[in-house]
N, C-alpha and C positions, 0 to 999 in steps of 0.2 A: 431509383432515379430521383433527381431533384425536380419536383413538380412546380414549385413556386418559390419566389424569393422576395422578401420585404426588407428594405434598407431605410434607415432613418438617421439623419444627422451624421453621416459619414463623409468627411471631406467636403466636396462640392455638392453632394446629394442631400437635399432637404428631406424628401420622402419619395421612395420609389417602390412600386410593387409590380411584379411581372410573373407571368406563368410561363413554364418551359415544357417542351415536349421531347419525345425520344429522338434519337438520331444525332446528326452532326449539327451543332448550333454555332454559328459564326457571330462574333462580336466585332463590328467594324466601326470606323469613325475617324475623324481627323486626329492628327497627332495632338495630344494635350486635351482631347475632349473628355477624358476621364475613364477610358477603358480599364486602366489599371485599378481604378477605384472599385469597379465591380469585382475584380479578382481579390482585392484587399478585403472587401466585405465578405466574400465567400471564405477566404482564408480565416478571417475572424470568426465566422460562423462555425467553421470546422475545428475551432479550438486553438487557432494560431495565436501569435504574440499579441496581447491586448495593449497596443501603444496608444497613449492619449493623443498622439499626433493625428490619429484617425478622426477624432471628434471634431465635428464642424465648429468653426470659431463662433463664439457667441452662444453656444449651447453647453449644457452640463453633462449630457450623456449621449452615447451612440448605440444603435441597436441594429441587429441583423437577425432575421428569422427565416427559416427554410422549412418547407413541407416536403417530406420524402416519401416515396412509395417503397414499401418493403417487399413487394411481390417478387422482385428479382434479387433479393439480398438475404438468403437464408442464414448466413452467418450472423447478420445483425439481429435477426429474429431470435436466433439461439442465444446471443449475448443478452438481449433484453429479457428473455425468459430466465436466464441465470441470475439476473438482477431483480427478478420478481416484478417486472413491468408488464402491465396489460397492454397488448399491442392493438387491441380493438379491431378496427376495420382494415388494418394493414397499412395505415399511414402513420407517419411519425412527424411531429413538429419539434424542431430544435431551435433554440434561441440563445443569443449571446448579447449581453449588454455590458458596456464599459462606461465608467464615469471619470470626471476630471480628478476625483479623489484617488484614482488608481484602482478602485474596486471593480472586479469583474464577476458577473453572474452568468452561470450556465443553466439552461432549463431544458428538460425533456418533457414534452407534453404538458408544459406549464409548471412543472415541479422543479425546484432548484436542486442541482446536484453538484458535487465537486468535480473539478476538471479531470481528476484521475478516473472518474467514472465516465465522464462525457467524451473525452478525447479518444479512447479506444473504440467507442461506437462510431464516431465520425470517420475514423480511419477505415472503417468497413464500408462506408457509403460513398466516399469520393477520394480521388487521387489527383493532386495538383502538380502539374509539371510546369514549373516556372521558367522565366526567361533564361535563367542561369543554371537550371537543374542539371543540364547535360554536363556541367562541370563536376558533378558528383562522380562521373566516370573516371575522373582523375584520382579519386580515392579508391584504391583497390579493395578496401573492405566492403565496398558497395557491390562488387561484382557478383559475389556468391548469392546474395538475395535476388539480384536481377536474373541470374540463371535459374534459381529455384522457382521464380514466378512463371517460368516457361513450362514447368512440370504440370502434369495433370492431377486428377484426383488421387491416384495411387501415390504419386510423389508427395502430395500435400499430406496424405495420411502418414507417410514415413517421416516427414518433418515433425508432425505432431507427436508421433511415437518417440522419436529421438529426443525432442524437447522434454516430453514427460519423463523419459528415462533419466535424462540429465538432471532434471530438477529433483527427482527422487534420490539420485546419487549425491547431489549437492546437500540435500537435507540430511542424509545419513552422514556425510562427511562433516558437516557443521556440528551435528549431534556428538560425533566422536571427538572433535576438537574441543567442544565445550566440556565433555567429560574428562578429557585429558588435562585441560586447564584446571578443572576442579581438583583432580588428583594432584597435580603439580603444586597447586596453591596450598593444599591441605597436607601434603606429605611431610612438610617441615613441622606441622602441628602435631603429628602423631606422637612423637616423643613427649611433647608437653602434655598432651591429653592423657597419655598413659600415666605420667607422673601424677597429674591431678586426680585421676581415677584411683590410683593406689593410695594417695594421701587421704582422700575422702572415705574410701572403703576401710582403710586402716583405722580411721577415727571411730567407726562403728556408731554413727549418729542415729538417734531416734527423734522423730518429729516432736518438738515441744519440750525436750528434756531440759533445755536451759532454764525453763521456768521453775521446775522442781528443784534443780540444782541451786538456783538463786535463793529459793526459799530455805533450803537446807543450809546454805552458806550464811544466811542472815541469822539462823538459829545458833550456829557455832559462834558467830561474832558477839552475840548477845546472851550467851549461855549463863553467865554469872548473874546478870540482871534478871533473866527469866526465872532462875532458881530462887533468888531472893524474893521477888514479888509473888511468885507462886506459893512459896512457903508462908509468906505473910497472909495471903488470901486464905490458905488452908487453916492456919491457926485462928484467924478472925472468924472463920465460918464454923470450924469444927472443934478445935482443941487449942485453947489459949492458956493452958496450964492453970495457974492460980486465978487468972482473970476470967470473967465470964465470956464465952464466945457468942456469936450470933445465934447459934442453936440454943444455948442456955437461955438467952434473953427471950427468944421466941417461944420456948417451952413455958417459961413463967407467964408470959403475956397470954398464951393460949389457955393455960389453966385458969387464969383470972377471968377471962371472957367466957369460958365454958360455964363458970359459976353463975353468970348473969344471963345465959342464953334462954332460960325459961321465962324471963320477964317480958322480953320484946323480941319481935322477929328480926329487927335490924341488928340487935346485939347477937343473936344466934348466927346471923349471916357474917358479921364481923369476926366472930369466934372461928367460923369455918375458914375464912380467908387467912387468918393468922396461922391456923393449923396447917394449911396448905403451904404457906411460906416456910414453916418449920421443915416440912418434908423436902421442899425445894432447896433450902439451905443445907440440909443433910446430904442430899444428892450431889450438890455442887461441892461440898467439902470432900466427899469421898472421891469425886472426879479429880479434884485438885491434888489429893493425896496420891492417887494412882499416877497422875502426871509427874509428880515429884519422884515417885519410885522408878518411872520409866526414864527419867533424865539420866543419861549416861554419856558423858563427854568422851568422844573417840577421836584422838589426835590423828590417827592414820586416816580415818574417814574424812576428817576436815581437810587434810592434805590432798586426798583424792579429789574431793569436791572442788577445791581451789584449782588444782591442776587441770581438772576437766573443764572448768569454766574458762581458764586461760586458753586451752586448746580451741574451745568453741569460739572465743573472741578472736583468736588469731585466724582461724579459718573463715570467720565471718567477713574479715577485711578482704579476703580473696574471692569468696564464692557466694556471699549473700548474707543478709542481715540476720536471718533466723536459720535454725537447723532445717526447717521445711524448705527454705530457699536453697540451702546447700544440697539437700537430698534431690531437689528438682534439677539442680545443676549436674549432679552425678548422673541422673537419668539422661540428661542431654548429652553428656560426654559419652556415655555408653552407646547412645543412639548414633552419634557422629562416628564413633569408631566402627560400629557395625556398618554404617553407610559407606565408610571408606573401604572397608573390607569387601563389601558387596560391589563397590564401584570398580574394583579390579576385574571382577567377573563380568560386570556390565560393559566395561571397556572392550573386553575381548569379544563380547557379543556384538557390540557396535562395529568393531573392526571387521568381523565376519560379514555383517550386513552391508557395510560400505563396499567391501570387495565384491559381494554378490551384485549390488546395484551397479557397480562400475562395469562388471562383465555384461550385465543386461544393456547398459548404455553403449558399451563398445560394440556389442552385436548389432544394436539398432543403428549405430553410426556407420558401421561397415555396410549394412544393407542400404542406408541412405547414400553412402559414397558410391556404391555400385550404380544406384539409380541415377545419380548426378552424372556419372561418366557416360551412361547410356543416353541421357537427354542432351548432354553436351555435344555428342556427335551430330544429333539432329539439329541442335541449335546452331552449330557452326555452319552446316550446310544451308539452312534457311537464312541465316544472317548474311552469308555471301550472296544469296539470291536477292535479298532485300537491298543490300548495298549496291548491287549492280543496277537495280531499278532506281536507286537514289543517286545515280550518276557517279558511283564510286567503282566503276568497272575495273576489274583486275585486283581489287582489294581482297586479300585473304584474311580470314578471321579464325582464331582458335582460342580454346580455353585451356590454360595450363593449371594443373592441380598440384598442390603440395599439402603436406600434413601440418595442421595447426594445433593449437592448444584445445583441449576439450571444451565444448560450450554447448548451449542449447541447440546450436545449428550443426552439431556433429564435430568432426575432427578434420574437416577439409578447409583449405584455403583455395580460392580460385582467382585467377588473373586473366583478363581479356587482353589478347595480343592481336595486332594486325600487321600485315605486310602490304603496304599500299600498292606495290607492284610485284608481279610474279617473279620469283627468283631471288627476291630480297629476303633477308632474315626477319623473323617475327620480332616485333618490338612492343613494349608496353604502350598502351594508349597515351599515357601521360607524356611519353617521350616522342610520340610520332604524330598523333592526330592534331589537326588544327581545330579552332573553335567551331568552324562550319562543319567539319567532319564529325566532331563530337556530337553536334546537334543532330545530324542525320543518323549517326549510330544509335543515339538514344531513341530517336523516332522509330528506327527499325526494331529495336528491342521492345518498345511499347506495342508496336504493331504485332509482333510475334506473341507477346504475352496476353494480348487483349482477349483472345479466344479462351484462355485458361483462367484469367483473373476473375475473382469473385467480386471485385469492386464494381458496382454498376455504373458509376459516373466518373469521368475523367476531365481534367481541365488542362489545356495547353495554352500557355501564355506567351504569345509571340515567339514561338520556336522557329518561325520562318525567316528570322533576321539573317540577311546575308545570302539568301538564295533567290534565284529567278529562273526564267526560261523553262526548259523541260524539267529541270529539277523541281521547280515550284509545282508543276503539274503532277509529278510523281508524289510529292508530299501531300498534295490535295487528295490524290487517290488513296494514299495510305491512311489519311484521316477518315475517309469514307469507309475504308475496310475496317478500321477500328470501330467505327460507329455502327457497323453491322451487329456488333456484340454489346456495345456499351453506349450510354449517352455521353457525347463528347462535346465539351465547350472549347472553342478555339478563338482566342484573340488574335486577329491577323490583319496585316496590311496587304496581303497578296490577293488579287482578284480571283486567281485560280482556286484558292481554298474557299473563299467566300462563295463562289459560284457552286462549289461542290456541296455546300451546306444544305441540310434539309430545311433549316429555318435560319433566318438572318435577323440580327438586331443591330440597329445603328445607335451608337452612343453619341449624344450631342451635348454641346455646352452653349448656354445662352445667358444673356443678362436680362433680368426681369424688371429692371429699373432701379433695383436696390442692391441685389446681390447676383453673383454668378452661380448658375445652377447646372447640374449635369442630369440629363434624362436618358431613358432607354426606350427606343421605339421598335416594336415588332413589325418588320417590313412585310408588305404583301408583294406580289409578283412585280408590280410596277415599281414599287419602292426599291426592291432588290435591283432591278435593272438600272434605276437611276443611281443607286449607291455604287454599283459596279462600274457604271460609266464614270463616276467621280474618281474611283480608284484607278481606272485605266487611263482617263484622259487628262486629269489635272485641270488645267485652264480650259481645255477643250471638252470638258465633261458633258456638255449639252449637245455636242456635235452628233450628227447622225451616225458617223463612223464609230464613235465611242459607244453609242447605244446599240448599234448593230453588233459590235464586238462583245458587248456585255451579254446580249441575247444569245450570241453564239456560244459563249462560255457556259451559260445556263443550259443550253440545249445539249452541249457535249457532256456536261455533268450528269444530266438526266440519262443519256445513253449509257454512260459508264455505270451509274447506279443500277439501271435496269439490268445490264449484263451481269452485274455482280451481286444481284439481290440474293439473299439466302434462300436456298431451296427447302 
């Protein structure tokens, strides 16, 4: 339940802080005093539309904060635990702030959270029935959820089971569709991939072979130059015919230096160096001769190397700059073809899984449908009883089912029909019920579902419009009945409802010399009697008869509540 509410800079409210208690809480006051502002602030707190129009003129931001007890809200506790929130002592502080810039901030226990996390939580804590919410009965899509709200714990378990089965079916269906799209998109690529695979495999590439081929190609292009220069090097080193070679010169120099080696150490060292040069020149000359012998120009090999390089260059333009890149591309193509082949098998597996999940959903939906038809019979009987008490004597009420598209709510569609007078044909609410009748029908539905609902607090915003007399008294009693199970806030102009409240708050508007302000006053017994006198007597509010009438209403309300107190 909502234990306290703090409002700052919302419309005519500068700052307001009020504590609330269990039971039926009536908000009363003159027309225009600002009762709707309180509801707007609660709506904002619960994650409703953050309109900048709510911000008090002359200020930058508006703020609403509520402290909730979680003792009677196990589903909120479970939700918080699923989000890894520490619930501490069992109380929860929610806050919402909006600014002129359009920024909205939601906080849970002081920590900022996205609205997508915040709003599902608030929906478990409070239900607001606004002035025009009964118009939702005109939308037949809303009828099935209203019927489900009448079901007990077993029915709620079936709703959860069906929703879970549907989501599993939807997940498997989407997975199948994704796989089918992948296959469809790639099926046209198979022929291309197969051609590319054959082309690359036929080439028989090896990593890095283009480097050795380029080197070999360079040798072929420069064969004549290589032979000429190599022969010149050989002759100059080893055998220059009639002319002395490097070896001849080095041999003579070495002999001359050896003859001097005994005179000085440095001459001996120089002789040794020249002798080494001689042997180096001899080895280099022999190597040059061997290379000359190995030179063997092969025209066929040159043509092969040239053709091979042309093939590699052509493939490089399509598959990658190097043979390593092309081999990697071949591996990718092989993997893709394998994936496509296995995707066919995977598609069948997904189809089998989807069919299985649909059968599981269908079984859960049928079980839920049977439960709905069972509770619908009870709902119809109790609705007719409620409507008789709400001065709609003779009105018959029924629920008509039809099969709808599969959804998380099963496969049912439900429509509420009424026959205002016995003997008349049933007609949809949208075609038959007046605004006042729709309001009373919605109140009857709320009264019936209050005992089953897990939402601990409810707000009724002026649902009493257009009713009076005995009907007003019955509406008051219905409010009290609902408040036996839930904390109920009711904005009302009817003294019968205000008298039935367990606690009453008067909304007042006054001018402080500079600005108009709205305040909220928690009334004691005397204050309640005076406020009821005002609501009853108008200009004669201070008359003894108005006060006596007010006290009579309070006494009658106490008698009713005592007689209907939960055992």
